[in-house]
C-alpha positions as CSV (number, residue, x, y, z in Angstrom):
1,X,-89.2,-63.8,43.7
2,X,-90.7,-63.6,40.3
3,X,-88.8,-66.6,39.0
4,X,-89.8,-68.6,42.1
5,X,-93.5,-67.7,41.6
6,X,-93.6,-68.5,37.9
7,X,-91.9,-71.8,38.6
8,X,-94.5,-72.8,41.1
9,X,-96.8,-75.7,40.1
10,X,-99.9,-73.9,41.3
11,X,-99.1,-70.9,39.2
12,X,-98.7,-73.0,36.1
13,X,-102.1,-74.7,36.8
14,X,-103.7,-71.3,37.1
15,X,-102.2,-70.2,33.7
16,X,-103.5,-73.4,32.1
17,X,-107.0,-72.8,33.5
18,X,-107.0,-69.2,32.3
19,X,-105.9,-70.2,28.8
20,X,-108.6,-72.8,28.7
21,X,-111.2,-70.3,29.8
22,X,-110.2,-67.8,27.2
23,X,-110.4,-70.5,24.5
24,X,-113.9,-71.5,25.6
25,X,-115.1,-68.0,25.7
26,X,-113.8,-67.2,22.2
27,X,-115.4,-70.2,20.7
28,X,-118.6,-69.8,22.6
29,X,-119.1,-66.2,21.4
30,X,-118.4,-67.2,17.8
31,X,-120.1,-70.6,17.7
32,X,-121.9,-69.6,14.5
33,X,-118.6,-69.4,12.7
34,X,-117.7,-73.0,13.3
35,X,-119.5,-74.6,10.4
36,X,-118.6,-78.2,10.0
37,X,-118.4,-79.8,6.6
38,X,-120.3,-82.7,7.9
39,X,-123.4,-80.5,8.5
40,X,-123.5,-79.8,4.8
41,X,-123.0,-83.5,3.9
42,X,-125.9,-84.5,6.2
43,X,-128.1,-81.9,4.5
44,X,-130.0,-83.9,2.0
45,X,-132.4,-82.7,-0.7
46,X,-135.4,-83.9,1.5
47,X,-134.4,-81.5,4.3
48,X,-133.8,-78.5,2.1
49,X,-135.5,-77.8,-1.2
50,X,-133.2,-77.1,-4.2
51,X,-134.5,-73.6,-4.6
52,X,-133.5,-72.7,-1.0
53,X,-129.9,-74.0,-1.3
54,X,-128.4,-70.6,-2.6
55,X,-130.2,-68.8,0.3
56,X,-128.7,-71.3,2.8
57,X,-125.2,-70.9,1.4
58,X,-125.5,-67.1,1.4
59,X,-126.7,-67.2,5.0
60,X,-123.7,-69.3,6.1
61,X,-121.3,-67.0,4.4
62,X,-122.9,-63.9,5.8
63,X,-122.1,-65.2,9.3
64,X,-118.4,-64.7,8.9
65,X,-118.8,-61.4,7.0
66,X,-121.1,-59.7,9.6
67,X,-119.7,-61.3,12.8
68,X,-117.4,-58.4,13.4
69,X,-120.3,-55.9,12.9
70,X,-123.0,-57.7,14.8
71,X,-120.7,-58.9,17.7
72,X,-121.7,-57.5,21.1
73,X,-118.0,-57.3,22.0
74,X,-116.7,-53.8,22.3
75,X,-113.5,-52.2,20.9
76,X,-111.5,-53.1,24.0
77,X,-112.6,-56.7,23.8
78,X,-111.7,-56.9,20.1
79,X,-108.3,-55.4,20.8
80,X,-107.7,-57.8,23.7
81,X,-108.8,-60.7,21.6
82,X,-106.5,-59.7,18.7
83,X,-103.6,-59.3,21.2
84,X,-104.2,-62.7,22.8
85,X,-104.5,-64.4,19.3
86,X,-101.3,-62.7,18.2
87,X,-99.4,-63.9,21.3
88,X,-100.8,-67.4,20.9
89,X,-102.7,-67.6,24.1
90,X,-105.9,-68.4,22.3
91,X,-106.3,-70.0,18.8
92,X,-107.5,-68.1,15.8
93,X,-111.0,-68.9,14.6
94,X,-111.4,-70.8,11.4
95,X,-113.2,-69.3,8.5
96,X,-116.7,-70.4,7.6
97,X,-116.3,-72.9,4.8
98,X,-118.8,-75.1,3.0
99,X,-117.5,-78.1,1.1
100,X,-119.9,-79.1,-1.5
101,X,-119.7,-80.1,-5.2
102,X,-123.1,-78.6,-5.8
103,X,-122.1,-75.2,-4.5
104,X,-120.7,-74.0,-7.8
105,X,-123.7,-75.2,-9.6
106,X,-126.0,-73.0,-7.5
107,X,-123.8,-69.9,-7.6
108,X,-122.7,-69.9,-11.3
109,X,-124.3,-67.8,-14.0
110,X,-126.1,-64.5,-14.2
111,X,-129.0,-65.6,-12.1
112,X,-127.3,-65.8,-8.7
113,X,-126.5,-62.8,-6.5
114,X,-122.9,-62.3,-5.4
115,X,-121.3,-60.4,-2.5
116,X,-119.8,-57.0,-3.1
117,X,-116.0,-57.1,-3.0
118,X,-114.1,-55.2,-0.4
119,X,-112.3,-52.2,-1.8
120,X,-109.2,-51.0,0.0
121,X,-106.4,-48.5,-0.7
122,X,-104.5,-51.3,-2.3
123,X,-107.1,-51.5,-5.1
124,X,-106.8,-47.8,-5.8
125,X,-103.0,-48.2,-6.3
126,X,-103.5,-51.4,-8.4
127,X,-103.1,-49.6,-11.8
128,X,-99.7,-48.4,-10.6
129,X,-98.4,-51.9,-9.8
130,X,-95.6,-53.6,-11.7
131,X,-97.9,-56.1,-13.2
132,X,-100.3,-53.5,-14.6
133,X,-97.5,-51.3,-15.9
134,X,-95.4,-54.3,-17.2
135,X,-92.3,-53.2,-15.1
136,X,-92.1,-49.9,-16.9
137,X,-90.7,-47.4,-14.3
138,X,-91.9,-44.4,-16.2
139,X,-95.4,-45.7,-16.5
140,X,-95.4,-46.6,-12.8
141,X,-94.4,-43.0,-11.8
142,X,-96.9,-41.4,-14.1
143,X,-99.7,-43.6,-12.9
144,X,-98.8,-43.1,-9.3
145,X,-98.8,-39.3,-9.6
146,X,-102.1,-39.4,-11.5
147,X,-103.7,-41.5,-8.7
148,X,-102.1,-39.4,-6.0
149,X,-103.3,-36.0,-7.3
150,X,-106.5,-37.2,-9.0
151,X,-109.9,-37.8,-7.5
152,X,-110.9,-41.3,-6.5
153,X,-114.5,-42.1,-5.7
154,X,-115.3,-44.9,-3.3
155,X,-118.8,-46.1,-3.0
156,X,-119.7,-47.7,0.3
157,X,-122.0,-50.8,0.0
158,X,-125.3,-50.2,1.7
159,X,-128.7,-51.9,2.1
160,X,-131.2,-50.1,-0.2
161,X,-134.1,-51.2,2.0
162,X,-133.8,-53.0,5.3
163,X,-136.8,-54.5,7.1
164,X,-136.4,-55.0,10.9
165,X,-138.7,-57.4,12.8
166,X,-138.2,-57.6,16.5
167,X,-139.9,-57.9,19.9
168,X,-139.8,-55.2,22.6
169,X,-137.3,-55.9,25.4
170,X,-139.6,-54.5,28.1
171,X,-142.5,-56.7,27.0
172,X,-140.2,-59.7,26.9
173,X,-139.1,-59.2,30.5
174,X,-142.7,-58.7,31.7
175,X,-144.1,-61.8,29.9
176,X,-141.2,-64.0,30.5
177,X,-143.1,-66.4,32.7
178,X,-146.2,-66.3,30.6
179,X,-147.0,-68.3,27.5
180,X,-148.5,-65.3,25.6
181,X,-147.2,-64.4,22.2
182,X,-145.0,-61.3,22.3
183,X,-146.1,-58.4,20.1
184,X,-143.9,-58.0,17.0
185,X,-142.5,-54.6,16.0
186,X,-141.8,-53.8,12.4
187,X,-139.7,-51.0,10.9
188,X,-138.3,-50.3,7.5
189,X,-135.1,-48.3,6.8
190,X,-133.4,-47.2,3.6
191,X,-129.8,-46.7,2.5
192,X,-128.2,-48.2,5.6
193,X,-124.4,-48.7,5.1
194,X,-123.1,-52.1,6.0
195,X,-120.7,-50.8,8.7
196,X,-123.7,-48.9,10.3
197,X,-125.9,-52.0,10.5
198,X,-125.9,-52.2,14.3
199,X,-127.4,-48.7,14.5
200,X,-130.9,-49.9,13.5
201,X,-131.1,-52.7,16.1
202,X,-133.5,-51.9,18.9
203,X,-131.5,-53.6,21.7
204,X,-128.1,-52.1,20.7
205,X,-125.4,-51.1,23.1
206,X,-123.3,-48.1,22.1
207,X,-119.6,-48.7,22.0
208,X,-116.8,-46.3,21.2
209,X,-114.7,-46.6,18.1
210,X,-111.3,-48.1,18.7
211,X,-109.7,-44.7,18.0
212,X,-111.8,-42.9,20.6
213,X,-111.3,-45.7,23.1
214,X,-107.6,-45.6,22.8
215,X,-107.5,-41.8,22.9
216,X,-109.6,-41.6,26.0
217,X,-107.9,-44.5,27.8
218,X,-104.4,-43.2,27.0
219,X,-105.3,-39.7,28.3
220,X,-106.8,-41.2,31.5
221,X,-103.8,-43.5,32.2
222,X,-101.2,-40.7,31.5
223,X,-103.1,-38.3,33.7
224,X,-103.3,-40.7,36.6
225,X,-99.6,-41.7,36.2
226,X,-98.6,-38.1,36.2
227,X,-100.5,-37.4,39.3
228,X,-99.1,-40.4,41.2
229,X,-95.5,-39.7,40.1
230,X,-95.6,-36.0,41.0
231,X,-97.4,-36.5,44.3
232,X,-95.1,-36.6,47.2
233,X,-96.2,-38.1,50.5
234,X,-94.9,-36.1,53.5
235,X,-95.7,-36.3,57.1
236,X,-97.4,-33.4,59.0
237,X,-94.5,-33.4,61.5
238,X,-91.8,-32.7,59.0
239,X,-93.9,-30.1,57.0
240,X,-96.8,-28.4,58.6
241,X,-98.0,-27.1,55.2
242,X,-98.3,-30.7,53.9
243,X,-102.0,-30.8,55.0
244,X,-102.7,-27.8,52.7
245,X,-100.7,-29.4,49.9
246,X,-102.7,-32.7,50.3
247,X,-105.9,-30.8,50.0
248,X,-104.7,-29.2,46.7
249,X,-103.5,-32.5,45.4
250,X,-106.8,-34.3,46.2
251,X,-108.7,-31.4,44.6
252,X,-106.6,-31.8,41.5
253,X,-107.3,-35.5,41.4
254,X,-111.0,-35.0,41.7
255,X,-110.9,-32.4,38.9
256,X,-109.0,-34.9,36.8
257,X,-111.5,-37.7,37.4
258,X,-114.4,-35.3,36.7
259,X,-112.8,-34.3,33.4
260,X,-112.2,-37.9,32.4
261,X,-115.8,-38.8,33.2
262,X,-117.1,-35.8,31.4
263,X,-115.0,-36.7,28.3
264,X,-116.5,-40.2,28.2
265,X,-120.0,-38.8,28.7
266,X,-119.6,-36.2,25.9
267,X,-118.3,-38.9,23.5
268,X,-121.3,-41.2,24.3
269,X,-123.8,-38.4,24.0
270,X,-122.3,-37.5,20.6
271,X,-122.6,-41.1,19.5
272,X,-126.2,-41.2,20.7
273,X,-127.1,-38.0,18.8
274,X,-125.6,-39.4,15.6
275,X,-127.6,-42.6,16.1
276,X,-130.9,-40.8,16.6
277,X,-130.2,-38.5,13.6
278,X,-129.5,-41.5,11.4
279,X,-132.6,-43.4,12.5
280,X,-134.8,-40.4,12.0
281,X,-133.4,-39.7,8.5
282,X,-133.4,-43.3,7.3
283,X,-136.8,-44.5,8.6
284,X,-139.2,-45.2,5.8
285,X,-142.1,-46.6,7.8
286,X,-143.0,-48.2,11.2
287,X,-145.9,-50.0,12.7
288,X,-148.9,-50.3,10.4
289,X,-147.2,-48.0,7.9
290,X,-144.6,-50.7,7.4
291,X,-147.4,-53.3,6.6
292,X,-148.9,-50.9,4.0
293,X,-145.5,-50.2,2.6
294,X,-144.8,-53.9,2.2
295,X,-148.1,-54.6,0.6
296,X,-147.7,-51.8,-1.9
297,X,-144.1,-52.9,-2.7
298,X,-145.0,-56.6,-3.1
299,X,-147.9,-55.7,-5.5
300,X,-145.7,-53.4,-7.4
301,X,-143.0,-56.0,-7.7
302,X,-145.5,-58.6,-8.7
303,X,-146.8,-56.6,-11.6
304,X,-143.2,-55.6,-12.6
305,X,-142.4,-59.2,-13.0
306,X,-145.5,-59.9,-15.0
307,X,-144.8,-56.9,-17.2
308,X,-141.2,-58.1,-17.9
309,X,-142.4,-61.6,-18.8
310,X,-145.1,-60.2,-21.1
311,X,-142.5,-58.0,-22.8
312,X,-140.4,-61.0,-23.5
313,X,-143.5,-62.8,-25.0
314,X,-144.1,-59.8,-27.3
315,X,-140.6,-60.2,-28.7
316,X,-141.1,-63.9,-29.2
317,X,-139.3,-64.1,-32.5
318,X,-136.3,-62.1,-31.2
319,X,-135.7,-64.0,-27.9
320,X,-137.1,-67.4,-29.0
321,X,-139.3,-68.0,-26.0
322,X,-141.9,-70.6,-25.9
323,X,-142.1,-72.1,-22.4
324,X,-141.8,-70.9,-18.8
325,X,-138.2,-72.0,-18.5
326,X,-137.1,-70.2,-21.6
327,X,-139.0,-67.0,-20.5
328,X,-137.3,-67.2,-17.1
329,X,-133.8,-67.5,-18.5
330,X,-134.5,-64.8,-21.1
331,X,-135.7,-62.4,-18.4
332,X,-132.7,-63.0,-16.2
333,X,-130.3,-62.6,-19.0
334,X,-132.0,-59.4,-20.2
335,X,-131.8,-57.8,-16.7
336,X,-128.1,-58.7,-16.5
337,X,-127.2,-57.4,-19.9
338,X,-129.2,-54.1,-19.6
339,X,-128.8,-53.3,-15.9
340,X,-126.0,-55.6,-14.7
341,X,-128.4,-56.9,-12.1
342,X,-128.3,-60.6,-11.0
343,X,-131.9,-61.7,-10.3
344,X,-133.8,-64.9,-10.0
345,X,-137.0,-64.6,-11.9
346,X,-140.1,-66.1,-10.2
347,X,-141.7,-67.1,-13.5
348,X,-144.5,-69.1,-12.0
349,X,-146.0,-66.2,-10.1
350,X,-145.6,-63.9,-13.1
351,X,-147.3,-66.4,-15.4
352,X,-150.2,-66.9,-12.9
353,X,-150.7,-63.1,-12.9
354,X,-150.8,-62.9,-16.7
355,X,-153.1,-65.9,-17.0
356,X,-155.4,-64.5,-14.4
357,X,-155.6,-61.2,-16.3
358,X,-156.1,-63.0,-19.6
359,X,-153.1,-61.6,-21.3
360,X,-151.4,-64.9,-22.2
361,X,-152.6,-68.3,-23.4
362,X,-150.9,-71.4,-22.1
363,X,-151.4,-74.5,-24.3
364,X,-150.3,-77.9,-23.1
365,X,-147.8,-79.8,-25.3
366,X,-145.9,-83.0,-25.1
367,X,-144.0,-83.0,-21.8
368,X,-144.7,-79.3,-21.1
369,X,-146.6,-76.2,-22.2
370,X,-146.4,-73.5,-24.7
371,X,-147.0,-69.9,-23.8
372,X,-148.4,-67.3,-26.3
373,X,-148.9,-63.6,-25.5
374,X,-151.7,-61.6,-26.8
375,X,-151.0,-58.5,-28.9
376,X,-151.0,-55.1,-27.2
377,X,-154.3,-54.0,-28.7
378,X,-156.1,-57.1,-27.5
379,X,-154.4,-56.8,-24.0
380,X,-155.5,-53.2,-23.9
381,X,-159.1,-54.0,-24.5
382,X,-159.1,-56.8,-22.0
383,X,-157.6,-54.6,-19.2
384,X,-159.9,-51.7,-20.1
385,X,-163.0,-53.9,-19.8
386,X,-161.7,-55.3,-16.5
387,X,-161.1,-51.9,-15.0
388,X,-164.5,-50.7,-16.2
389,X,-166.2,-53.6,-14.5
390,X,-164.3,-53.0,-11.3
391,X,-165.3,-49.3,-11.3
392,X,-168.9,-50.1,-12.0
393,X,-168.9,-52.7,-9.2
394,X,-167.4,-50.1,-6.8
395,X,-170.0,-47.5,-7.9
396,X,-172.9,-49.9,-7.3
397,X,-171.5,-50.6,-3.8
398,X,-171.3,-46.9,-3.1
399,X,-174.9,-46.4,-4.2
400,X,-176.1,-49.2,-2.0
401,X,-174.4,-47.7,1.0
């Protein structure tokens, strides 16, 4: 009967439709991963400024890196998708690739940020490999024991500060038919590990880990199978006590279902408790506090950049700086050599701050400009007089009030 049903033409048509539906669902959920090379070729310099190209490239690469984390598909869906991909029922998704000759130009050097490499157990055992030990068996054994019984420190990459801007789901449903602007919510978190990124999202849906899902599902299936196999259906005529046994069996089934449901609920409550604890400990500011925090952080960053540029100008003979471009390159190289930090120095904003405070003098030259920094004594006098004038102005306003 199974051979006749599988050989039926209607059954084959149903299988083809199911395979096509699975393929469409997979590509629809991951449409952001399908980055065509033609989209990059059509992107001209008029559409995207040259300074924004590295950000655009990093955003396209981040899609494939964070797709598994940010995907709304639960662990059962991921397991099913992997199984269907392994069996060949649905095709595997291509990696996000960007074909461009200018990509290396924008990503080379010490001024461009890079992604943190993924560290696995294979990297820990890399010193004990044949290539590292040059096929020396004794060295491989010694290194293996040293790694096995030694202490290995793994540092999980995390976001130092994470800003979340979103709209409330309830307000969005209420004002769906209206043209009013939805109120924005702002929160700032600190030290959020990359695997825990979905925890901070407001409209998140909790999903079990694959290990917990498999453990709970297997316990449920085995319990139900054991009940069905051990339960014997008998008529009341052959065994008058069968009615009592049926009551006992049904009670056992209800207890089993209650325990399974309670296990799922306890696991979900434990997840919710961990999420609430993480959000409480990691929250830096929210609401208007976030705005004040951002203003303070931006002002502090602005004056740090100005201070770094001014320090390079004080060491004019050492670093050979004379123009804005040379100051920018020197600052970026200094941060990389001293702190191994890859930054992109906004030299124009830093120079505007220094010129506004009167700490530097910018003289026009042939085809550019030359920047000269004032000595520390003169800069101290200028800043002191500026602060005194601000304090006097503030005092006069207070007296008038």
